[in-house]
C-alpha positions as CSV (number, residue, x, y, z in Angstrom):
1,M,27.7,88.5,59.4
2,R,29.8,88.0,56.3
3,T,29.8,91.6,55.4
4,L,30.9,92.7,58.9
5,A,34.1,90.5,58.9
6,P,35.9,92.4,56.1
7,K,35.0,95.7,57.8
8,L,36.3,94.5,61.2
9,G,39.5,93.2,59.5
10,L,40.0,96.6,57.8
11,A,39.4,98.5,61.0
12,A,41.9,96.3,62.9
13,L,44.4,96.8,60.2
14,L,43.9,100.6,60.2
15,L,44.2,100.6,64.0
16,L,47.4,98.6,63.8
17,G,48.8,101.1,61.2
18,V,48.0,104.1,63.4
19,T,49.5,102.5,66.4
20,M,52.7,101.6,64.6
21,S,52.9,105.2,63.2
22,V,52.6,106.7,66.7
23,I,55.3,104.3,68.0
24,A,57.7,105.1,65.1
25,Y,57.2,108.8,65.6
26,R,57.7,108.5,69.4
27,Y,61.1,106.8,68.9
28,S,62.2,109.0,66.0
29,V,61.8,112.3,67.8
30,P,64.7,113.0,70.1
31,E,63.9,113.4,73.7
32,A,64.2,116.8,75.1
33,A,67.2,117.4,77.4
34,P,66.4,117.4,81.0
35,A,66.1,120.8,82.7
36,P,69.4,121.8,84.3
37,A,69.7,120.2,87.7
38,K,68.5,122.5,90.4
39,L,70.9,122.0,93.1
40,S,69.4,123.6,96.2
41,L,72.1,123.5,98.8
42,A,70.9,122.7,102.3
43,A,72.5,122.7,105.7
44,P,75.0,119.8,105.8
45,K,73.6,116.7,107.5
46,P,75.2,113.4,108.3
47,V,74.8,110.4,105.9
48,P,74.1,107.0,107.5
49,A,76.9,104.5,107.0
50,F,76.5,101.6,104.6
51,S,78.8,99.5,102.5
52,F,79.0,98.6,98.8
53,T,81.7,97.1,96.5
54,D,83.7,98.3,93.7
55,Q,84.2,96.5,90.4
56,D,87.0,94.4,91.9
57,G,84.8,93.2,94.8
58,K,86.5,95.5,97.4
59,S,84.2,96.6,100.2
60,L,83.9,100.4,100.5
61,T,82.0,103.0,102.4
62,L,81.5,106.7,101.7
63,A,84.2,107.3,104.3
64,D,86.6,106.0,101.7
65,F,85.9,109.2,99.7
66,K,86.3,111.7,102.6
67,G,88.2,114.8,101.5
68,K,86.5,114.8,98.1
69,L,83.3,116.3,97.0
70,V,81.1,113.3,96.1
71,V,78.3,113.1,93.6
72,L,76.6,109.9,94.8
73,D,74.2,108.7,92.1
74,V,72.0,105.7,93.0
75,W,70.7,104.1,89.8
76,A,69.8,100.8,88.0
77,T,70.2,99.6,84.4
78,W,66.4,99.1,84.0
79,C,65.6,102.7,85.0
80,A,65.0,104.8,81.9
81,P,65.9,108.2,83.4
82,C,69.0,106.6,84.9
83,R,70.1,105.4,81.4
84,A,69.4,108.8,80.0
85,E,71.5,110.7,82.5
86,F,74.4,108.2,82.7
87,P,76.5,109.6,79.8
88,R,76.2,113.0,81.5
89,L,77.6,111.6,84.7
90,D,80.4,110.0,82.7
91,R,81.3,113.4,81.2
92,L,81.2,115.0,84.6
93,Q,83.6,112.5,86.0
94,A,85.9,112.9,82.9
95,E,85.9,116.7,83.2
96,L,86.0,117.3,87.0
97,G,86.7,114.0,88.6
98,G,90.0,113.4,90.4
99,A,91.6,114.5,93.6
100,N,88.8,116.9,94.5
101,L,85.6,115.2,93.1
102,A,84.3,111.7,92.7
103,V,81.2,110.6,90.8
104,V,80.1,107.5,92.7
105,A,77.5,105.8,90.4
106,L,76.1,103.1,92.7
107,S,74.1,100.4,91.0
108,V,71.3,98.7,92.9
109,D,70.8,96.1,90.1
110,L,70.0,92.6,91.5
111,G,72.1,91.2,88.7
112,G,75.3,92.8,90.1
113,R,78.5,93.3,88.1
114,K,77.6,91.3,84.9
115,Q,74.5,93.4,84.3
116,V,76.4,96.6,85.0
117,D,79.4,95.5,82.8
118,R,77.0,95.0,79.9
119,F,75.4,98.4,80.5
120,Y,78.8,100.2,80.6
121,D,79.8,98.5,77.3
122,E,76.5,99.2,75.7
123,I,76.5,102.9,76.3
124,K,80.3,103.2,76.1
125,I,81.1,104.5,79.6
126,K,84.7,105.4,79.9
127,S,85.3,107.5,83.0
128,L,83.1,106.1,85.7
129,A,84.1,103.3,88.0
130,E,81.6,100.6,88.9
131,Y,80.1,100.6,92.3
132,L,77.6,97.9,93.3
133,D,74.9,97.4,95.9
134,P,72.9,94.5,94.5
135,A,71.0,94.1,97.9
136,G,69.8,97.7,97.6
137,E,70.7,98.5,101.2
138,S,71.9,102.0,100.2
139,A,68.4,102.9,98.9
140,K,66.8,101.9,102.2
141,I,69.4,103.5,104.4
142,L,69.3,106.7,102.5
143,G,65.5,106.8,102.4
144,L,65.3,107.0,98.6
145,R,61.9,107.4,97.0
146,G,62.9,106.5,93.5
147,L,65.7,106.2,91.0
148,P,67.8,107.9,90.0
149,T,68.5,109.9,93.2
150,T,71.7,111.8,93.5
151,L,73.2,113.2,96.7
152,I,76.0,115.7,96.8
153,L,78.3,115.1,99.8
154,D,80.8,117.7,101.0
155,R,84.4,117.0,101.7
156,Q,83.4,115.8,105.2
157,G,80.9,113.3,103.8
158,R,77.8,115.3,104.8
159,E,74.8,115.6,102.4
160,V,74.4,119.2,101.2
161,A,72.0,118.5,98.3
162,R,69.7,115.8,96.9
163,I,68.1,115.6,93.5
164,E,65.4,113.0,92.6
165,G,65.2,112.2,88.9
166,E,67.2,112.8,85.8
167,A,69.5,115.8,85.7
168,A,71.9,117.5,83.3
169,W,75.1,116.8,85.3
170,D,77.4,118.1,82.6
171,G,75.6,121.5,82.3
172,P,77.5,124.7,82.9
173,D,75.5,125.8,86.0
174,V,76.0,122.4,87.7
175,K,79.7,122.3,86.9
176,A,80.1,125.9,88.2
177,L,78.4,125.0,91.5
178,L,80.4,121.8,91.9
179,Q,83.6,123.7,91.3
180,T,82.6,126.3,94.0
181,L,81.9,123.4,96.4
182,M,85.2,121.8,95.6
183,G,86.9,125.1,96.5
184,Q,85.4,125.1,99.9
185,G,87.4,123.4,102.7
């Protein structure tokens, strides 16, 4: 029994070393960029009404954005793909946002504004406004299957595309398609 204990200790130490090496490698290798978002346009369909708040606590609905193309991204701070795509959404808003396009990043975090404020500070978000739905009603009403899910709404507020999962929102193909959609009445 005495001769087995040192061998088990050495095996455990070796296993720990291999595990730590794998973890170190995993976090040192940069993640591959997501594939460009494949925006497949569909026939426009109505979006059910729901309300949410902005960072000042003002109640809003999607009707408040009527007349603009809307990139509605439903996300949460704890969602790894959401965290990865968020800087891309911020760049999209910075480049194309304004009178014709709004990126509405709608957080469904239970922690509400404090949690979202921390997240925005942590990853240095500069262009996106904060929109909050801590009760998660939007996810239920929109029939979401996971996060992030992004809906593209035309100027009349109708859904024309939906993407589930992380996407390269600042990629040239996506920006070109959004610019084409903004040009349509």
